[in-house]
C-alpha positions, 0 to 999 in steps of 0.5 A: 549614852551609846547611840543605837545605829540599827536594830537587828531583826530575827524573824521567827520560823514558827508564826502563830498568825494563822491560829488567831481568830481575829473575830473573837479577840480577848484583851491581852491573851494572844501575843504577836510573833516577835518582841523587841528586847534591849539590855542596859549594862555598864551605864549604856543600852546595848543589844537592841533587837527584834526577836521571836516572842519567847520566854526570858531567863532571869536570876532568882535574885533579880532585883525587880522580883524583890524591890519592884523596879518595874514600869510599863506603858500602853500604846495602840496601833490601828489599821487605817482605812487605806490599809496603812498602820498608825501608832496613836501618840507614842511620843506622849507615852515615851515622855511618860515612860521616862518620867516613871523611870526617873521616879523609880531611879531607872535609866531613861530609854532613848527615843531611838529605842522606844519609838524607832524600836516600836516601829521596827517591831510593828513593821515586823509583825504588820500582819498582826495589826487587826483589820476587823472593825473596832480592834487594834494592836495593843503595844506594851513597852516595859522595863524591869531591873535585873541585877542579881543582888539582894539589897535595897538600892537601884539596880545596875542592870535592866531589860527593856522590852516591847511586846504586842497583842491583837485586841478587841474592846477592854470593856464591853458594857457600861460600868458599875463603879464603887467609890473606895473610901477605905483602901488607897491607890496612891498618896501625895509624894508617892508614885501615883503619877507613874505607871509602875507595877506596884500601883496595879498590884495594890489595886487588885484586892480592893477591886476583887472585893468590889466585884464581889458586891457586883461592881466592875471597878472602883473610883479611887479617892485621896489618901488623906480624906477619902473625899476627892475623886481620883481615878477609875480603876485603871483609867482616868475619869471625866464628867460633864458638869453644868455643860463643862468637861471636868477631869480630876487633877492631882499629882497622884493621878496618871497623865492619861493620854486618851484623857488629854486627847479628849480634853484637847478635842473638847477645847477645839470644839469650843467647850469649856474644860476644867482640870481640878479637884473634884469632891465625892460630895460635888459628884454625888450632889450633881448626880442627884440634882442633874447637873452631872449629865455624863460620866466616863472612863478614859484610857488606852485600854478602856478608850472611852467607857461610859459609867452607868452607876456609882455606888457610895456609902451603900447607895446606888446613884444612876446616871443617864442612859449612855446611849443618849449622851451627846458629848461622850458618844460624839467624842468617841466616834471622832476619835475612832474616825481619827485613829482609823484614818476615816477623817483628816488627822488635824491634830497630828496625833497618828504616827503612820508607818512607812 
């Protein structure tokens, strides 16, 4: 693979920074001034550069539009207490991104483009990293097929981009979630573990139906029996059951980086943890008998969001008051302190920009 020696930077002449109200940020609505762009042609990556944020020109026959070769990641950068900028665990996103690429028969993106390109982009747009409390810069690396050809085969050409957006909270209240027992997010042997566009497209209709019933999101269940817990909408699920932190495990579930971080923190604190199959029956019985004391969703966008109610088979099961939950509140405070540089980074998760 051709080595990328440097990343060219073209500065915008029309910054939109002064137009942004950093006190009122809607998630993903405002894009920063610049983006990273790389092209894959003839078996190698080329033309890696940071350019002003702009529209793309594509052939109507671009294969991503027809056959769905499109993957992405979600990363966040934070403004530390000392004013420096830190990216939270981008190495894990890099690993996961290339696993998604392999599953969809797309080329691997080298670290010097994914990580170094991300760093160069954020240095270019460093003033876009918010200073307001509980905000961050959301980072979206993504790749899609661009070969102009109709025919079901892996594309010969691809674009890789990184765009960024200053954001506040994705969810601003505890969630009401419905257990989905008809529609399926992913099946074994499929692409559920990858962050590909199709996984999210097929979730939209079932989620909209649940929202019409007054729910915020879904608990996806397995495709075969609809008996086992998988994910919560676009985030991983975690539960405190009998004083044990448990997260559902399956090849259909995304390897969530926030979830992994929470599990690692719990282990360091001496808490018992398990990654295993969790049945809906076990979850509902645990809520009813009090052995399930906490439930929450975890993800880069969602961070850690408590689940207040779960709807299943026409009944609503209420959990404890989120304000009184010991573990989830403690671990969220710890994660925030770590990512904003208020405490020592004992895990080495923060990639601090020079």
